[in-house]
C-alpha positions in Angstrom: 0.0 0.0 0.0 1.2 3.5 -0.8 1.0 6.9 0.9 -2.4 7.7 -0.5 -3.8 4.6 -2.1 -4.6 1.5 -0.1 -6.0 -1.9 -1.2 -9.3 -0.2 -2.3 -8.3 3.2 -3.6 -7.5 6.7 -2.2 -9.6 7.1 0.9 -10.1 9.9 3.3 -12.4 12.4 4.9 -13.8 14.6 2.2 -11.9 17.9 2.0 -9.5 16.8 4.7 -7.7 13.5 3.8 -9.1 13.6 0.3 -9.6 17.0 -1.3 -10.9 18.4 -4.6 -7.3 19.3 -5.4 -6.3 15.7 -5.0 -9.0 14.7 -7.4 -7.9 17.3 -9.9 -4.3 16.1 -9.8 -5.4 12.5 -10.2 -7.3 13.5 -13.3 -4.4 15.6 -14.6 -2.1 12.5 -14.3 -4.6 10.0 -15.8 -5.4 12.2 -18.8 -1.8 12.8 -19.6 -0.5 9.3 -18.9 -3.1 7.5 -21.0 -3.0 10.2 -23.7 0.7 10.1 -24.5 -0.1 8.2 -27.8 -3.5 9.8 -28.6 -6.5 11.3 -26.8 -7.4 9.3 -23.7 -11.0 8.3 -22.9 -11.9 7.7 -19.2 -15.3 6.5 -17.8 -16.3 7.9 -14.3 -18.9 6.8 -11.9 -19.9 7.9 -8.4 -22.0 7.0 -5.4 -24.6 9.1 -3.6 -22.6 10.8 -1.0 -22.7 14.6 -1.2 -18.9 15.1 -1.8 -19.0 12.7 -4.7 -20.2 15.5 -6.9 -17.4 17.8 -5.9 -14.8 15.1 -6.6 -16.4 14.2 -9.9 -16.2 17.7 -11.2 -12.6 18.2 -10.0 -11.6 14.9 -11.5 -13.3 15.7 -14.8 -11.6 19.2 -14.8 -8.2 17.5 -14.4 -8.8 14.9 -17.1 -10.0 17.4 -19.7 -7.2 19.8 -18.8 -4.8 17.1 -19.8 -6.7 16.4 -23.0 -8.8 13.4 -22.0 -12.5 12.8 -22.9 -14.6 12.0 -19.8 -17.7 9.8 -20.0 -19.9 10.2 -16.9 -22.0 7.3 -15.7 -23.3 9.5 -12.9 -24.6 7.6 -9.8 -23.8 4.0 -10.4 -22.0 1.0 -8.9 -18.3 0.1 -8.9 -18.9 -3.1 -10.8 -20.8 -1.2 -13.5 -17.8 1.0 -14.0 -15.6 -2.1 -14.3 -18.0 -3.6 -16.8 -18.2 -0.5 -19.0 -14.5 0.2 -18.9 -13.8 -3.4 -20.1 -16.6 -3.8 -22.7 -16.4 -0.3 -24.2 -12.6 -0.2 -24.3 -11.9 2.8 -22.3 -8.3 3.5 -21.3 -9.3 3.4 -17.6 -12.2 3.7 -15.2 -12.7 5.7 -12.0 -15.2 5.2 -9.3 -15.8 7.9 -6.7 -16.9 6.1 -3.5 -15.8 5.2 0.0 -17.8 2.0 -0.1 -19.3 1.1 3.3 -17.9 4.2 5.1 -20.1 7.0 6.4 -21.0 9.9 4.1 -18.2 12.2 5.3 -15.6 9.9 3.9 -15.0 9.4 0.2 -12.5 7.7 -2.1 -11.2 7.4 -5.6 -10.9 3.8 -7.0 -8.9 3.3 -10.2 -9.5 0.6 -12.7 -7.4 -0.5 -15.7 -8.7 -1.0 -19.2 -9.7 -4.6 -18.3 -12.0 -3.4 -15.5 -9.6 -4.7 -12.9 -8.1 -2.7 -10.0 -5.2 -0.6 -11.2 -1.8 -2.2 -11.0 0.6 -1.1 -8.2 3.2 0.3 -10.7 0.7 2.8 -12.2 -0.6 3.7 -8.7 3.0 4.4 -7.7 3.2 6.9 -10.6 0.0 8.6 -9.5 1.4 9.0 -6.0 4.7 10.3 -7.3 2.8 13.0 -9.2 0.8 13.9 -6.1 4.1 14.3 -4.3 5.8 16.3 -7.1 8.5 13.7 -7.9 7.2 12.0 -11.0 9.6 10.2 -13.4 8.3 8.7 -16.6 9.8 8.0 -20.0 13.3 8.6 -18.7 12.8 12.1 -17.4 11.4 14.0 -14.4 8.1 15.8 -14.7 7.8 18.8 -12.4 4.6 19.7 -14.1 2.5 18.1 -16.8 1.6 19.9 -20.0 -1.9 21.4 -20.4 -4.0 20.7 -23.4 -4.7 23.8 -25.4 -7.1 24.6 -28.4 -8.8 21.7 -29.9 -6.8 19.3 -27.7 -8.8 20.2 -24.6 -10.9 17.3 -23.6 -14.7 17.1 -23.4 -17.2 15.7 -20.9 -19.9 13.3 -22.2 -23.1 12.1 -20.5 -22.8 8.3 -20.7 -25.8 7.1 -18.8 -26.3 4.7 -21.7 -23.3 2.7 -20.4 -25.0 2.2 -17.1 -28.1 1.0 -18.9 -26.0 -1.5 -20.9 -24.7 -2.9 -17.6 -28.3 -3.3 -16.3 -29.1 -5.2 -19.5 -26.0 -7.4 -18.9 -27.2 -8.4 -15.4 -30.7 -9.2 -16.7 -29.2 -11.4 -19.4 -27.3 -13.5 -16.9 -30.5 -14.8 -15.2 -31.3 -18.4 -16.0 -34.8 -18.4 -14.4 -37.8 -16.1 -14.0 -38.1 -14.8 -10.5 -41.8 -14.7 -10.7 -43.5 -15.7 -7.5 -40.4 -14.8 -5.3 -40.8 -12.1 -2.7 -37.4 -10.4 -2.4 -36.4 -7.5 -0.1 -33.5 -5.3 -1.2 -31.6 -2.9 1.2 -29.9 -0.4 -1.1 -28.1 1.4 1.7 -29.2 4.7 0.2 -26.3 4.2 -2.1 -25.5 3.2 -5.7 -27.6 0.0 -5.8 -30.7 2.3 -5.4 -30.6 3.2 -9.1 -30.0 -0.3 -10.5 -30.9 -3.3 -8.3 -34.7 -2.8 -7.9 -35.2 -2.5 -11.7 -33.2 -5.6 -12.4 -35.2 -7.8 -10.0 -38.5 -6.3 -11.2 -37.5 -7.0 -14.9 -37.0 -10.6 -13.9 -40.4 -10.9 -12.4 -39.8 -10.8 -8.6 -42.1 -9.1 -6.2 -39.6 -6.5 -4.9 -39.7 -4.7 -1.5 -37.1 -2.0 -1.3 -35.5 -0.5 1.8 -33.2 2.5 2.1 -33.6 3.8 -1.5 -33.9 7.5 -0.8 -30.4 8.9 -0.9 -30.0 12.5 0.3 -26.2 12.7 0.2 -25.9 12.3 3.9 -27.6 9.0 4.7 -25.5 6.5 2.7 -24.9 3.4 4.8 -26.6 5.2 7.8 -28.2 2.4 9.8 -28.6 0.7 6.4 -27.1 -1.8 4.0 -24.6 -4.6 4.6 -23.0 -3.0 7.6 -26.4 -2.7 9.4 -28.1 -5.9 8.4 -30.5 -6.1 11.4 -33.1 -3.8 9.7 -33.3 -6.2 6.7 -33.4 -9.2 9.0 -36.4 -7.8 10.8 -38.2 -6.9 7.6 -37.7 -10.3 6.0 -39.1 -12.1 9.1 -42.1 -9.8 9.6 -43.1 -9.5 5.9 -42.6 -13.2 4.9 -39.9 -12.6 2.3 -38.3 -15.5 0.5 -34.9 -13.8 0.9 -33.3 -10.4 1.4 -30.2 -8.8 0.0 -28.2 -5.9 1.5 -25.6 -3.9 -0.5 -23.0 -1.4 0.6 -22.6 2.1 -0.6 -21.1 1.3 -4.0 -22.7 -2.2 -4.3 -19.6 -4.2 -4.8 -20.6 -6.4 -1.8 -23.7 -8.2 -0.8 -24.9 -10.0 2.3 -28.0 -12.1 2.3 -30.8 -12.9 4.7 -32.7 -16.2 4.6 -36.4 -16.6 4.9 -36.1 -16.9 8.7 -34.2 -13.6 8.9 -30.9 -15.3 9.5 -27.7 -13.8 8.1 -26.1 -15.5 5.2 -22.6 -14.0 5.0 -19.9 -14.1 2.3 -18.5 -17.4 3.6 -21.9 -19.1 3.3 -22.5 -17.5 -0.1 -19.2 -18.9 -1.4 -20.1 -22.3 0.0 -23.5 -22.7 -1.5 -22.5 -21.4 -4.9 -19.3 -23.5 -5.1 -21.3 -26.6 -4.2 -23.8 -25.7 -6.9 -21.0 -25.3 -9.4 -19.3 -28.6 -8.4 -22.6 -30.4 -8.9 -22.8 -29.1 -12.4 -19.1 -29.7 -13.3 -18.5 -26.0 -13.5 -16.1 -25.6 -10.5 -12.9 -25.3 -12.6 -9.8 -26.2 -10.4 -12.3 -27.4 -7.7 -11.1 -24.5 -5.5 -12.6 -21.5 -3.7 -10.3 -18.5 -3.0 -10.8 -17.0 0.4 -8.9 -14.6 2.7 -7.3 -15.4 6.0 -10.4 -13.9 7.7 -12.9 -16.5 6.4 -14.5 -18.5 9.2 -13.1 -21.9 10.2 -16.6 -23.3 9.7 -16.5 -22.5 5.9 -13.3 -24.7 5.6 -14.9 -27.6 7.5 -17.9 -27.5 5.2 -15.8 -27.3 2.1 -13.8 -30.3 3.3 -17.0 -32.3 3.7 -18.1 -31.2 0.2 -14.7 -32.3 -1.3 -13.9 -28.7 -2.4 -10.4 -27.3 -2.0 -9.6 -23.8 -0.8 -6.8 -21.3 -0.6 -6.3 -18.2 1.7 -5.0 -14.9 0.5 -4.3 -11.6 2.4 -7.3 -9.6 3.4 -8.7 -7.6 0.4 -10.7 -8.6 -2.6 -7.8 -7.3 -4.7 -5.7 -10.2 -3.5 -8.5 -12.7 -4.0 -8.9 -11.6 -7.6 -5.2 -11.6 -8.3 -5.0 -15.2 -7.1 -8.1 -16.2 -9.1 -6.6 -14.8 -12.3 -3.2 -16.4 -11.7 -4.6 -19.9 -11.0 -7.8 -19.9 -13.2 -10.3 -20.1 -10.3 -13.9 -19.3 -10.8 -15.2 -18.2 -7.4 -13.6 -16.3 -4.5 -14.3 -13.6 -1.9 -14.6 -12.3 1.6 -16.7 -12.9 4.6 -17.9 -9.3 4.2 -19.7 -10.1 1.0 -17.2 -9.2 -1.7 -17.8 -12.2 -4.0 -16.0 -12.5 -7.3 -17.4 -14.7 -10.1 -14.5 -14.4 -12.5 -16.5 -15.7 -15.5 -18.8 -12.7 -15.3 -17.0 -9.9 -13.6 -13.6 -8.5 -12.7 -14.6 -7.1 -9.3 -16.9 -8.0 -6.5 -20.5 -7.3 -7.6 -23.2 -7.2 -5.0 -26.2 -7.2 -7.4 -24.7 -10.1 -9.5 -24.1 -12.0 -6.2 -27.8 -11.7 -5.2 -28.9 -12.9 -8.7 -26.6 -15.9 -8.4 -27.9 -16.8 -4.9 -31.5 -16.7 -6.2 -30.4 -18.8 -9.2 -29.3 -21.6 -6.8 -32.5 -21.4 -4.8 -34.5 -21.8 -8.0 -32.4 -24.5 -9.6 -32.3 -26.6 -6.5 -35.9 -25.7 -5.4 -34.6 -25.1 -1.8 -35.0 -22.2 0.6 -31.9 -20.2 1.3 -31.7 -21.5 4.9 -31.3 -25.1 3.6 -28.6 -24.1 1.1 -26.5 -22.4 3.8 -27.2 -24.9 6.6 -24.1 -27.1 6.2 -21.8 -24.1 7.2 -21.6 -23.8 11.0 -20.1 -20.4 11.8 -17.6 -20.8 14.7 -17.5 -18.2 17.4 -14.8 -15.6 16.6 -13.1 -13.1 18.9 -10.7 -10.4 17.6 -8.5 -8.3 19.9 -6.5 -5.4 18.6 -3.3 -4.5 20.5 -1.8 -1.1 19.7 1.9 -1.6 19.5 5.2 0.4 19.0 6.6 -2.1 16.5 4.2 -4.5 14.6 6.9 -6.8 13.2 9.0 -7.1 16.4 5.8 -7.9 18.4 4.9 -10.7 16.1 8.5 -12.1 15.9 9.2 -12.0 19.6 10.0 -15.6 20.8 7.7 -15.4 23.8 4.8 -14.1 21.7 5.4 -16.8 19.1 5.5 -19.5 21.9 2.1 -18.2 23.2 0.6 -18.4 19.7 1.9 -21.9 19.1 0.6 -23.1 22.5 -2.8 -21.7 21.6 -2.7 -23.5 18.2 -1.8 -26.7 20.0 -4.8 -26.4 22.3 -7.2 -25.7 19.4 -5.9 -28.6 17.3 -8.3 -29.2 14.4 -11.3 -27.7 16.2 -10.4 -24.1 15.6 -7.6 -21.7 14.6 -5.6 -18.7 15.7 -4.5 -15.9 13.4 -2.0 -13.1 14.4 -1.5 -10.4 11.8 -0.6 -6.8 11.6 -3.0 -4.0 10.4 -2.1 -2.5 7.1 -3.2 1.0 8.0 -2.8 1.3 11.8 -0.1 0.5 14.4 -2.1 -2.6 15.5 -1.4 -6.3 15.9 -4.7 -8.2 15.5 -5.2 -11.5 17.4 -8.1 -13.5 16.2 -9.2 -16.9 17.5 -12.0 -19.2 16.2 -13.1 -22.1 18.4 -16.1 -24.2 19.3 -17.0 -21.8 22.2 -16.7 -18.0 22.7 -15.2 -18.6 26.1 -12.2 -20.5 24.6 -11.9 -17.8 22.0 -11.6 -15.1 24.7 -9.2 -17.1 26.8 -6.8 -17.7 24.0 -6.9 -14.2 22.5 -6.4 -12.6 25.9 -3.4 -14.9 26.5 -1.6 -13.9 23.3 -2.5 -10.2 23.8 -1.1 -10.4 27.3 2.1 -11.9 26.0 2.5 -8.9 23.6 1.9 -6.4 26.5 4.2 -8.3 28.9 7.0 -8.0 26.4 6.7 -4.3 26.4 5.3 -3.8 22.8 2.1 -2.1 23.8 2.0 1.6 22.7 1.1 4.2 25.3 
């Protein structure tokens, strides 16, 4: 991760950590960098938070000042920007969103021409330009040239691109949804403008929650980070299932007909089993992160399905999937990647695929997710002075090994450092919460006893 860009773009509090000036500079770089051999074309989308408009205009100004043509999808989802970038051969795509964060945060996500998250080398060049130390093509660029005359770029309304993405989603459905009662929690975010229409076009009886964005209520007691409202609604209204998205709709969590949560781990399980049954699970492998629940792995073992674990972040999941040819992967949080259909996590696509399995197998969602028993999990964060030293300390390592020995094959312990804060995270999954707490406390105390805890 760089100075400005993390695993999911440039994030910060609007006009504090991430300003309009930053957006302008990012636009200046992208327009120049991709326009060195001809006019660049860049597609841009945004979510519903108030500052997204400010950043969209600043980014567009920077792009056109460098000679690029900008195609605006307006309020849309991250996966739609990925789809349009890839299928319409744009030089790159930009999504303005802070995903599941509150409205006062925002972010800039960069996608390459394949609709994938931008490579680290190009991100490093963006950061170098932001810091005034850019070197490209064998020379240093203290400032980038401005386009003049007819070379100045233009801004084009490209809502048609978003509509083509909607058509693509509808085309992927294998069954009519007629007769199914579905609740959608749009988080007052990007899904508001897409998801209800897709489900209605496929024949479902759609009940929509949190579809009145006002710029300030995105993710506010809504969506995948506040699933309890959807759970209550599904139970009380007798829905067949409910789906909750985050602010930019690249993740989805589901709720079964009883109002029980079906998280990303259970979604990966039920769909990978469905694929295996049809001979479609190429490589017979599910790509997870180290934070997936131990119960998922137990269930996959019983189903005869292999799995691998990557670092936390859907970016790392996707990179492994591409490298090894895997078809499904994701995170417990609901970032699910179906590599045959998308280059990023896609919450609306995920919900369509879950309903496909329900219809194909003629089973309620609760039955499909039933084989996965989620183990209790306790996570303790210890603020430290030196993340690496704390993890490598012999006494701390001995405490971790002792805990792993006690757990055996009935649980696991994971100790890792935060990528953004001075924290060591100690996570234990076991058959009881009491055992989880005992073992996490023991390892955390070893870190403190050795003098690594920050004041």
